[in-house]
Each structure stands twice: as structure tokens, then as C-alpha cells.
LUMLO-941122 format. One record per atom (N, C-alpha, C): residue number from 1; x, y, z. Coordinates in pm, whole numbers, padded with zeros to 5 digits. Layout:
<nodes>
> NUM | X | Y | Z
...
</nodes>
This chain:
<nodes>
> 1 | 05519 | 15032 | 09189
> 1 | 05537 | 15004 | 09038
> 1 | 05420 | 14986 | 08934
> 2 | 05381 | 15154 | 08959
> 2 | 05263 | 15205 | 08916
> 2 | 05299 | 15187 | 08759
> 3 | 05209 | 15180 | 08625
> 3 | 05236 | 15166 | 08530
> 3 | 05277 | 15061 | 08485
> 4 | 05299 | 14902 | 08536
> 4 | 05339 | 14831 | 08513
> 4 | 05214 | 14721 | 08486
> 5 | 05183 | 14662 | 08344
> 5 | 05075 | 14555 | 08401
> 5 | 05105 | 14441 | 08396
> 6 | 05016 | 14343 | 08396
> 6 | 05029 | 14191 | 08453
> 6 | 05073 | 14133 | 08425
> 7 | 05077 | 14120 | 08277
> 7 | 05199 | 14049 | 08166
> 7 | 05348 | 14106 | 08211
> 8 | 05354 | 14185 | 08213
> 8 | 05474 | 14239 | 08264
> 8 | 05543 | 14169 | 08367
> 9 | 05507 | 14175 | 08445
> 9 | 05502 | 14155 | 08607
> 9 | 05577 | 13972 | 08600
> 10 | 05507 | 13907 | 08511
> 10 | 05511 | 13800 | 08488
> 10 | 05569 | 13762 | 08370
> 11 | 05658 | 13806 | 08337
> 11 | 05772 | 13742 | 08257
> 11 | 05855 | 13671 | 08238
> 12 | 05872 | 13570 | 08119
> 12 | 05858 | 13423 | 08142
> 12 | 06019 | 13415 | 08151
> 13 | 06128 | 13473 | 08137
> 13 | 06255 | 13458 | 08117
> 13 | 06332 | 13480 | 08265
> 14 | 06371 | 13409 | 08291
> 14 | 06446 | 13373 | 08464
> 14 | 06584 | 13457 | 08431
> 15 | 06624 | 13523 | 08516
> 15 | 06753 | 13518 | 08520
> 15 | 06841 | 13428 | 08617
> 16 | 06937 | 13362 | 08534
> 16 | 07030 | 13268 | 08634
> 16 | 07138 | 13355 | 08674
> 17 | 07196 | 13438 | 08632
> 17 | 07289 | 13527 | 08701
> 17 | 07273 | 13629 | 08737
> 18 | 07382 | 13679 | 08828
> 18 | 07370 | 13869 | 08871
> 18 | 07308 | 13931 | 08776
> 19 | 07259 | 14016 | 08818
> 19 | 07227 | 14153 | 08695
> 19 | 07373 | 14253 | 08788
> 20 | 07439 | 14272 | 08722
> 20 | 07530 | 14389 | 08841
> 20 | 07497 | 14550 | 08716
> 21 | 07413 | 14619 | 08821
> 21 | 07370 | 14757 | 08760
> 21 | 07512 | 14847 | 08792
> 22 | 07534 | 14925 | 08651
> 22 | 07659 | 14985 | 08689
> 22 | 07609 | 15163 | 08663
> 23 | 07665 | 15239 | 08644
> 23 | 07621 | 15414 | 08613
> 23 | 07644 | 15455 | 08729
> 24 | 07666 | 15607 | 08740
> 24 | 07645 | 15723 | 08823
> 24 | 07578 | 15740 | 08913
> 25 | 07645 | 15804 | 09063
> 25 | 07542 | 15830 | 09152
> 25 | 07426 | 15884 | 09126
> 26 | 07334 | 15848 | 09148
> 26 | 07172 | 15936 | 09110
> 26 | 07125 | 15804 | 09021
> 27 | 07206 | 15750 | 08945
> 27 | 07150 | 15689 | 08807
> 27 | 06998 | 15618 | 08827
> 28 | 07019 | 15594 | 08949
> 28 | 06920 | 15535 | 08998
> 28 | 06903 | 15368 | 09018
> 29 | 07021 | 15326 | 09036
> 29 | 07047 | 15157 | 09041
> 29 | 07021 | 15116 | 09187
> 30 | 06954 | 15214 | 09275
> 30 | 06891 | 15107 | 09390
> 30 | 06768 | 15120 | 09347
> 31 | 06711 | 15253 | 09307
> 31 | 06532 | 15239 | 09318
> 31 | 06491 | 15123 | 09178
> 32 | 06590 | 15090 | 09077
> 32 | 06551 | 15075 | 08940
> 32 | 06573 | 14912 | 08992
> 33 | 06690 | 14855 | 09086
> 33 | 06718 | 14751 | 09113
> 33 | 06595 | 14721 | 09198
> 34 | 06533 | 14767 | 09335
> 34 | 06499 | 14687 | 09424
> 34 | 06349 | 14654 | 09334
> 35 | 06285 | 14714 | 09220
> 35 | 06201 | 14709 | 09091
> 35 | 06208 | 14566 | 09051
> 36 | 06290 | 14550 | 08961
> 36 | 06399 | 14415 | 08929
> 36 | 06373 | 14301 | 08969
> 37 | 06443 | 14356 | 09115
> 37 | 06406 | 14241 | 09190
> 37 | 06285 | 14165 | 09249
> 38 | 06213 | 14274 | 09235
> 38 | 06013 | 14240 | 09256
> 38 | 05971 | 14126 | 09087
> 39 | 06026 | 14206 | 08993
> 39 | 05975 | 14160 | 08882
> 39 | 06029 | 14014 | 08875
> 40 | 06155 | 13980 | 08886
> 40 | 06232 | 13871 | 08867
> 40 | 06210 | 13748 | 09008
> 41 | 06152 | 13825 | 09098
> 41 | 06175 | 13756 | 09210
> 41 | 06294 | 13692 | 09260
> 42 | 06398 | 13798 | 09254
> 42 | 06546 | 13780 | 09342
> 42 | 06562 | 13812 | 09406
> 43 | 06668 | 13840 | 09483
> 43 | 06681 | 13909 | 09597
> 43 | 06785 | 14047 | 09565
> 44 | 06747 | 14163 | 09612
> 44 | 06844 | 14241 | 09555
> 44 | 06950 | 14268 | 09670
> 45 | 07047 | 14358 | 09611
> 45 | 07157 | 14348 | 09725
> 45 | 07224 | 14549 | 09684
> 46 | 07229 | 14588 | 09759
> 46 | 07319 | 14759 | 09740
> 46 | 07437 | 14713 | 09805
> 47 | 07535 | 14783 | 09697
> 47 | 07668 | 14757 | 09711
> 47 | 07714 | 14858 | 09793
> 48 | 07639 | 15001 | 09788
> 48 | 07669 | 15037 | 09915
> 48 | 07673 | 14992 | 10074
> 49 | 07562 | 14927 | 10093
> 49 | 07496 | 14901 | 10222
> 49 | 07609 | 14760 | 10278
> 50 | 07649 | 14681 | 10186
> 50 | 07795 | 14603 | 10188
> 50 | 07882 | 14668 | 10201
> 51 | 07889 | 14721 | 10138
> 51 | 08049 | 14843 | 10191
> 51 | 08056 | 14854 | 10315
> 52 | 07945 | 14939 | 10362
> 52 | 07895 | 15001 | 10496
> 52 | 07901 | 14861 | 10586
> 53 | 07861 | 14753 | 10558
> 53 | 07875 | 14686 | 10675
> 53 | 07986 | 14631 | 10683
> 54 | 08109 | 14616 | 10573
> 54 | 08234 | 14531 | 10560
> 54 | 08331 | 14646 | 10591
> 55 | 08296 | 14773 | 10628
> 55 | 08383 | 14840 | 10657
> 55 | 08370 | 14926 | 10805
> 56 | 08242 | 14936 | 10847
> 56 | 08212 | 14925 | 10993
> 56 | 08180 | 15129 | 10982
> 57 | 08104 | 15158 | 10870
> 57 | 08098 | 15278 | 10894
> 57 | 08001 | 15328 | 10703
> 58 | 07927 | 15413 | 10734
> 58 | 07847 | 15481 | 10638
> 58 | 07974 | 15514 | 10474
> 59 | 07911 | 15489 | 10417
> 59 | 08029 | 15515 | 10271
> 59 | 08112 | 15672 | 10301
> 60 | 08071 | 15767 | 10343
> 60 | 08125 | 15902 | 10329
> 60 | 08283 | 15891 | 10453
> 61 | 08207 | 15798 | 10530
> 61 | 08295 | 15785 | 10660
> 61 | 08436 | 15696 | 10599
> 62 | 08401 | 15581 | 10531
> 62 | 08503 | 15506 | 10480
> 62 | 08589 | 15591 | 10373
> 63 | 08532 | 15631 | 10273
> 63 | 08633 | 15741 | 10198
> 63 | 08692 | 15793 | 10280
> 64 | 08635 | 15879 | 10322
> 64 | 08761 | 15996 | 10402
> 64 | 08834 | 15910 | 10519
> 65 | 08832 | 15762 | 10570
> 65 | 08870 | 15774 | 10653
> 65 | 09008 | 15696 | 10599
> 66 | 08990 | 15619 | 10457
> 66 | 09070 | 15527 | 10393
> 66 | 09124 | 15592 | 10271
> 67 | 09073 | 15747 | 10225
> 67 | 09126 | 15798 | 10103
> 67 | 09041 | 15659 | 09991
> 68 | 09051 | 15752 | 09858
> 68 | 08967 | 15682 | 09752
> 68 | 09060 | 15557 | 09663
> 69 | 09152 | 15572 | 09675
> 69 | 09226 | 15466 | 09672
> 69 | 09206 | 15325 | 09713
> 70 | 09227 | 15319 | 09847
> 70 | 09203 | 15208 | 09929
> 70 | 09056 | 15164 | 09995
> 71 | 08943 | 15279 | 09950
> 71 | 08814 | 15278 | 09912
> 71 | 08794 | 15180 | 09794
> 72 | 08872 | 15230 | 09713
> 72 | 08820 | 15134 | 09558
> 72 | 08868 | 14952 | 09591
> 73 | 09016 | 14963 | 09678
> 73 | 09020 | 14854 | 09679
> 73 | 08948 | 14752 | 09753
> 74 | 08939 | 14805 | 09904
> 74 | 08776 | 14678 | 09976
> 74 | 08658 | 14699 | 09880
> 75 | 08599 | 14781 | 09796
> 75 | 08512 | 14761 | 09704
> 75 | 08523 | 14650 | 09586
> 76 | 08674 | 14635 | 09544
> 76 | 08676 | 14516 | 09475
> 76 | 08640 | 14386 | 09504
> 77 | 08688 | 14362 | 09660
> 77 | 08686 | 14262 | 09769
> 77 | 08528 | 14239 | 09803
> 78 | 08464 | 14357 | 09824
> 78 | 08296 | 14340 | 09891
> 78 | 08256 | 14295 | 09743
> 79 | 08273 | 14324 | 09596
> 79 | 08216 | 14284 | 09494
> 79 | 08222 | 14164 | 09444
> 80 | 08358 | 14156 | 09480
> 80 | 08403 | 13977 | 09413
> 80 | 08370 | 13870 | 09519
> 81 | 08315 | 13930 | 09656
> 81 | 08250 | 13800 | 09764
> 81 | 08099 | 13807 | 09697
> 82 | 08036 | 13952 | 09626
> 82 | 07891 | 13966 | 09632
> 82 | 07874 | 13866 | 09559
> 83 | 07967 | 13878 | 09402
> 83 | 07915 | 13807 | 09276
> 83 | 07967 | 13662 | 09295
> 84 | 08046 | 13631 | 09371
> 84 | 08053 | 13465 | 09406
> 84 | 07938 | 13414 | 09437
> 85 | 07858 | 13481 | 09532
> 85 | 07746 | 13436 | 09595
> 85 | 07605 | 13405 | 09492
> 86 | 07511 | 13390 | 09566
> 86 | 07383 | 13360 | 09489
> 86 | 07342 | 13448 | 09355
> 87 | 07285 | 13393 | 09292
> 87 | 07243 | 13552 | 09149
> 87 | 07169 | 13627 | 09235
> 88 | 07182 | 13768 | 09186
> 88 | 07070 | 13843 | 09238
> 88 | 07079 | 13996 | 09177
> 89 | 07014 | 14084 | 09183
> 89 | 07013 | 14225 | 09156
> 89 | 07113 | 14286 | 09220
> 90 | 07261 | 14315 | 09171
> 90 | 07300 | 14384 | 09247
> 90 | 07328 | 14522 | 09224
> 91 | 07342 | 14613 | 09295
> 91 | 07357 | 14778 | 09260
> 91 | 07530 | 14821 | 09324
> 92 | 07598 | 14840 | 09209
> 92 | 07685 | 14880 | 09216
> 92 | 07715 | 15017 | 09282
> 93 | 07838 | 15053 | 09355
> 93 | 07860 | 15221 | 09376
> 93 | 07906 | 15240 | 09237
> 94 | 07856 | 15370 | 09266
> 94 | 07927 | 15450 | 09148
> 94 | 08017 | 15423 | 09027
> 95 | 08163 | 15409 | 09146
> 95 | 08287 | 15370 | 09095
> 95 | 08335 | 15250 | 09102
> 96 | 08252 | 15166 | 09104
> 96 | 08274 | 14985 | 09135
> 96 | 08389 | 14929 | 09004
> 97 | 08291 | 14979 | 08905
> 97 | 08236 | 14891 | 08748
> 97 | 08396 | 15003 | 08714
> 98 | 08471 | 15092 | 08745
> 98 | 08613 | 15103 | 08720
> 98 | 08704 | 15038 | 08780
> 99 | 08675 | 14956 | 08808
> 99 | 08800 | 14833 | 08843
> 99 | 08813 | 14768 | 08756
> 100 | 08943 | 14721 | 08655
> 100 | 08961 | 14647 | 08595
> 100 | 08907 | 14491 | 08662
> 101 | 08932 | 14436 | 08770
> 101 | 08969 | 14308 | 08829
> 101 | 08758 | 14297 | 08855
> 102 | 08690 | 14437 | 08855
> 102 | 08607 | 14383 | 08932
> 102 | 08482 | 14333 | 08767
> 103 | 08548 | 14487 | 08678
> 103 | 08497 | 14418 | 08475
> 103 | 08526 | 14250 | 08449
> 104 | 08645 | 14272 | 08548
> 104 | 08637 | 14066 | 08486
> 104 | 08585 | 14011 | 08588
> 105 | 08542 | 14022 | 08693
> 105 | 08451 | 13951 | 08774
> 105 | 08334 | 13923 | 08738
> 106 | 08276 | 14090 | 08702
> 106 | 08143 | 14075 | 08670
> 106 | 08157 | 14012 | 08510
> 107 | 08211 | 14038 | 08439
> 107 | 08193 | 13959 | 08280
> 107 | 08198 | 13790 | 08295
> 108 | 08247 | 13731 | 08434
> 108 | 08257 | 13585 | 08424
> 108 | 08098 | 13576 | 08482
> 109 | 08076 | 13605 | 08581
> 109 | 07975 | 13589 | 08707
> 109 | 07818 | 13648 | 08670
> 110 | 07797 | 13759 | 08564
> 110 | 07687 | 13832 | 08579
> 110 | 07659 | 13869 | 08457
> 111 | 07587 | 13976 | 08459
> 111 | 07503 | 14035 | 08317
> 111 | 07541 | 14198 | 08350
> 112 | 07640 | 14255 | 08313
> 112 | 07625 | 14417 | 08362
> 112 | 07580 | 14519 | 08258
> 113 | 07483 | 14579 | 08374
> 113 | 07391 | 14663 | 08315
> 113 | 07398 | 14824 | 08358
> 114 | 07480 | 14922 | 08198
> 114 | 07493 | 15050 | 08231
> 114 | 07313 | 15101 | 08281
> 115 | 07332 | 15202 | 08351
> 115 | 07173 | 15286 | 08337
> 115 | 07243 | 15421 | 08346
> 116 | 07245 | 15425 | 08195
> 116 | 07318 | 15556 | 08152
> 116 | 07186 | 15685 | 08097
> 117 | 07162 | 15717 | 08258
> 117 | 07103 | 15870 | 08314
> 117 | 07120 | 15969 | 08226
> 118 | 07067 | 16062 | 08170
> 118 | 07123 | 16213 | 08151
> 118 | 07169 | 16255 | 08276
> 119 | 07237 | 16366 | 08257
> 119 | 07357 | 16423 | 08334
> 119 | 07217 | 16539 | 08390
> 120 | 07105 | 16575 | 08346
> 120 | 07041 | 16641 | 08448
> 120 | 06965 | 16584 | 08532
> 121 | 06929 | 16429 | 08512
> 121 | 06890 | 16352 | 08606
> 121 | 06942 | 16333 | 08723
> 122 | 07090 | 16303 | 08690
> 122 | 07175 | 16279 | 08784
> 122 | 07208 | 16377 | 08871
> 123 | 07187 | 16499 | 08834
> 123 | 07233 | 16634 | 08959
> 123 | 07046 | 16690 | 08976
> 124 | 06952 | 16655 | 08965
> 124 | 06832 | 16617 | 09001
> 124 | 06820 | 16519 | 09106
> 125 | 06869 | 16410 | 09068
> 125 | 06900 | 16313 | 09168
> 125 | 07012 | 16333 | 09329
> 126 | 07075 | 16407 | 09285
> 126 | 07205 | 16403 | 09329
> 126 | 07178 | 16520 | 09437
> 127 | 07106 | 16604 | 09376
> 127 | 07082 | 16751 | 09454
> 127 | 07085 | 16744 | 09625
> 128 | 07123 | 16781 | 09713
> 128 | 07108 | 16832 | 09875
> 128 | 07172 | 16689 | 09909
> 129 | 07220 | 16597 | 09844
> 129 | 07255 | 16459 | 09929
> 129 | 07381 | 16497 | 09973
> 130 | 07384 | 16492 | 10137
> 130 | 07568 | 16507 | 10180
> 130 | 07594 | 16356 | 10223
> 131 | 07540 | 16237 | 10188
> 131 | 07623 | 16159 | 10193
> 131 | 07720 | 16090 | 10072
> 132 | 07703 | 16153 | 09981
> 132 | 07775 | 16131 | 09846
> 132 | 07924 | 16207 | 09890
> 133 | 08050 | 16140 | 09921
> 133 | 08144 | 16240 | 09919
> 133 | 08220 | 16278 | 09843
> 134 | 08208 | 16220 | 09707
> 134 | 08244 | 16270 | 09585
> 134 | 08196 | 16486 | 09539
> 135 | 08040 | 16438 | 09613
> 135 | 07980 | 16568 | 09585
> 135 | 07948 | 16704 | 09717
> 136 | 08040 | 16621 | 09816
> 136 | 08040 | 16732 | 09888
> 136 | 08152 | 16848 | 09851
> 137 | 08092 | 16917 | 09771
> 137 | 08183 | 17021 | 09710
> 137 | 08086 | 17126 | 09680
> 138 | 08150 | 17285 | 09671
> 138 | 08091 | 17404 | 09635
> 138 | 08004 | 17416 | 09500
> 139 | 08056 | 17317 | 09379
> 139 | 08007 | 17271 | 09234
> 139 | 07986 | 17164 | 09208
> 140 | 07898 | 17103 | 09305
> 140 | 07849 | 16942 | 09247
> 140 | 07784 | 16921 | 09095
> 141 | 07731 | 16995 | 09081
> 141 | 07706 | 17007 | 08913
> 141 | 07818 | 16983 | 08819
> 142 | 07908 | 17043 | 08851
> 142 | 08049 | 17072 | 08755
> 142 | 08120 | 16928 | 08788
> 143 | 08107 | 16854 | 08903
> 143 | 08181 | 16735 | 08967
> 143 | 08098 | 16637 | 08873
> 144 | 07966 | 16628 | 08847
> 144 | 07898 | 16509 | 08819
> 144 | 07934 | 16531 | 08692
> 145 | 07939 | 16665 | 08578
> 145 | 07962 | 16627 | 08449
> 145 | 08125 | 16589 | 08479
> 146 | 08184 | 16616 | 08521
> 146 | 08386 | 16556 | 08505
> 146 | 08384 | 16395 | 08553
> 147 | 08293 | 16359 | 08638
> 147 | 08331 | 16253 | 08663
> 147 | 08239 | 16145 | 08566
> 148 | 08132 | 16192 | 08529
> 148 | 08051 | 16138 | 08407
> 148 | 08114 | 16062 | 08302
> 149 | 08247 | 16199 | 08262
> 149 | 08305 | 16227 | 08159
> 149 | 08403 | 16124 | 08151
> 150 | 08445 | 16144 | 08242
> 150 | 08566 | 16007 | 08285
> 150 | 08541 | 15865 | 08332
> 151 | 08372 | 15853 | 08364
> 151 | 08352 | 15722 | 08363
> 151 | 08280 | 15614 | 08262
> 152 | 08221 | 15764 | 08141
> 152 | 08139 | 15678 | 08084
> 152 | 08225 | 15577 | 07959
> 153 | 08373 | 15567 | 07930
> 153 | 08448 | 15490 | 07884
> 153 | 08410 | 15340 | 07954
> 154 | 08444 | 15358 | 08079
> 154 | 08422 | 15213 | 08164
> 154 | 08286 | 15166 | 08174
> 155 | 08176 | 15259 | 08188
> 155 | 08027 | 15191 | 08197
> 155 | 07994 | 15136 | 08056
> 156 | 08061 | 15211 | 07948
> 156 | 08010 | 15189 | 07811
> 156 | 08091 | 15035 | 07777
> 157 | 08145 | 14931 | 07887
> 157 | 08209 | 14871 | 07856
> 157 | 08096 | 14740 | 07917
> 158 | 07978 | 14772 | 07993
> 158 | 07891 | 14700 | 08037
> 158 | 07784 | 14595 | 07908
> 159 | 07739 | 14490 | 07938
> 159 | 07702 | 14387 | 07833
> 159 | 07575 | 14459 | 07783
> 160 | 07489 | 14562 | 07896
> 160 | 07387 | 14647 | 07812
> 160 | 07343 | 14784 | 07820
> 161 | 07299 | 14872 | 07794
> 161 | 07278 | 15010 | 07817
> 161 | 07180 | 15078 | 07802
> 162 | 07074 | 15115 | 07885
> 162 | 06980 | 15170 | 07898
> 162 | 07007 | 15324 | 07904
> 163 | 06918 | 15372 | 07810
> 163 | 06944 | 15537 | 07844
> 163 | 06830 | 15631 | 07831
> 164 | 06838 | 15700 | 07950
> 164 | 06695 | 15771 | 07958
> 164 | 06716 | 15913 | 08052
> 165 | 06643 | 15998 | 08004
> 165 | 06610 | 16123 | 08045
> 165 | 06519 | 16197 | 08137
> 166 | 06402 | 16174 | 08107
> 166 | 06255 | 16172 | 08127
> 166 | 06175 | 16095 | 08180
> 167 | 06198 | 15958 | 08127
> 167 | 06087 | 15883 | 08152
> 167 | 06069 | 15829 | 08287
> 168 | 05928 | 15761 | 08321
> 168 | 05909 | 15744 | 08445
> 168 | 05999 | 15615 | 08493
> 169 | 05997 | 15577 | 08636
> 169 | 06085 | 15450 | 08628
> 169 | 06018 | 15313 | 08600
> 170 | 05866 | 15333 | 08589
> 170 | 05819 | 15263 | 08526
> 170 | 05828 | 15188 | 08378
> 171 | 05825 | 15325 | 08311
> 171 | 05926 | 15327 | 08155
> 171 | 06049 | 15287 | 08120
> 172 | 06124 | 15338 | 08215
> 172 | 06275 | 15243 | 08189
> 172 | 06303 | 15081 | 08305
> 173 | 06203 | 15115 | 08375
> 173 | 06189 | 14983 | 08398
> 173 | 06153 | 14902 | 08278
> 174 | 06048 | 14913 | 08234
> 174 | 06025 | 14850 | 08108
> 174 | 06124 | 14837 | 07994
> 175 | 06142 | 14940 | 07921
> 175 | 06267 | 14890 | 07838
> 175 | 06403 | 14854 | 07919
> 176 | 06438 | 14809 | 08011
> 176 | 06560 | 14748 | 08078
> 176 | 06513 | 14643 | 08076
> 177 | 06391 | 14573 | 08156
> 177 | 06366 | 14433 | 08107
> 177 | 06346 | 14398 | 07953
> 178 | 06291 | 14450 | 07852
> 178 | 06316 | 14433 | 07691
> 178 | 06514 | 14416 | 07659
> 179 | 06559 | 14496 | 07733
> 179 | 06672 | 14463 | 07638
> 179 | 06725 | 14352 | 07766
> 180 | 06702 | 14296 | 07842
> 180 | 06743 | 14169 | 07927
> 180 | 06696 | 14056 | 07895
> 181 | 06594 | 14067 | 07780
> 181 | 06509 | 13990 | 07763
> 181 | 06566 | 13960 | 07578
> 182 | 06611 | 14039 | 07516
> 182 | 06694 | 14053 | 07407
> 182 | 06812 | 13991 | 07387
> 183 | 06868 | 14030 | 07549
> 183 | 07043 | 13959 | 07546
> 183 | 06990 | 13815 | 07589
> 184 | 06940 | 13758 | 07674
> 184 | 06901 | 13687 | 07683
> 184 | 06933 | 13567 | 07590
> 185 | 06834 | 13593 | 07500
> 185 | 06799 | 13579 | 07360
> 185 | 06920 | 13517 | 07270
> 186 | 06989 | 13620 | 07277
> 186 | 07119 | 13626 | 07195
> 186 | 07222 | 13513 | 07274
> 187 | 07249 | 13531 | 07412
> 187 | 07325 | 13459 | 07500
> 187 | 07300 | 13294 | 07459
> 188 | 07157 | 13262 | 07415
> 188 | 07069 | 13119 | 07432
> 188 | 07121 | 13114 | 07281
> 189 | 07144 | 13157 | 07177
> 189 | 07187 | 13107 | 07050
> 189 | 07341 | 13045 | 07031
</nodes>
């Protein structure tokens, strides 16, 4: 957590709900989520790992075995189970927030945050990653752009949004904590 000062680490506002991170694969949901969990002294849960536990294989295997439609149904059930548990920082899979049922449960049980990484950041972060089933194609950059265009309207339904391109992880984290604090203050009124 380089670049964070001590005052930032002792942020005064505790979270009483799950923070549900949404955004494209490669947007930093897991990396940022782990750091947020340390800042707020909350458990971190990786939605992809929970999917793998529930399905008995890695994401690529599950996606190929069940197809996207059934994969998304399983994902809905896993997200619902996680959202009904104790408050945590939850990094969802890139497509989880596309589900109306998941968005409804998130609205009731959590605060959603769209990690709006610039497309060049997403492409850089996903380059050469073979465990991303939707990017195992000849033209992954084009796929990222198309997916982002299709998914953006869903992601933009999140309670909060933090946009970034070239910022450091510490800068993104600081922006995010400020957004959470402002949102929490509005919610209290």
C-alpha cells in the first residue's frame, strides 16, 4: 500500500454493508479490493474464486462446460449467497452485474462501485492472460472494447463510480475511499 499515509489508513467511517466491486476484467477489482479490505479491516472475497469453489473448476473450465448462459445462472446464485453473508469487500466477476437479479440483491444488501478503468488500462492488465475465457481469441483488444461498450450501461447503474487511466493503485484507492466517505455521509442524511 505504498503512497498511503497513516491518516488515510485510520479512516474513521466503518462500512456496515458489503462493498460490491463491478467493472471489466482487468479493471483492478481484485487488487483494489484486497487493499480496500485492509483499509476497512474487512474480509476480502474474490467472486471468481467463489465461483471456482462452487463449480469445481477454474473459470475457463466452468465457462466452457456450461456455456455463458448457465455460467451466469450459477454466478447469480453464488453472488446471492455471498451478499447474504457478513459484510465484506466483494470483487465480482466482470459479467456478474449484468444480471438483473444480482443488481437487485446488490441494491438491497450492498453498496456497488463501478471501477471504471480506461480501456487502455484494461487491455494492458489483461494482455496475455489465458484464464479469461472471453479473451481467448485472436483479437482480444477488439473484444475488450466491444464488451465494455455492451456492459457500460449496466456498470453505470452502480451506486458509485471511480474512473482512472494512469493513476497509481494508491491514487485509485484514495479516490475510492473519498467516494465511499461522501456516499456514506449522503446516506446518513
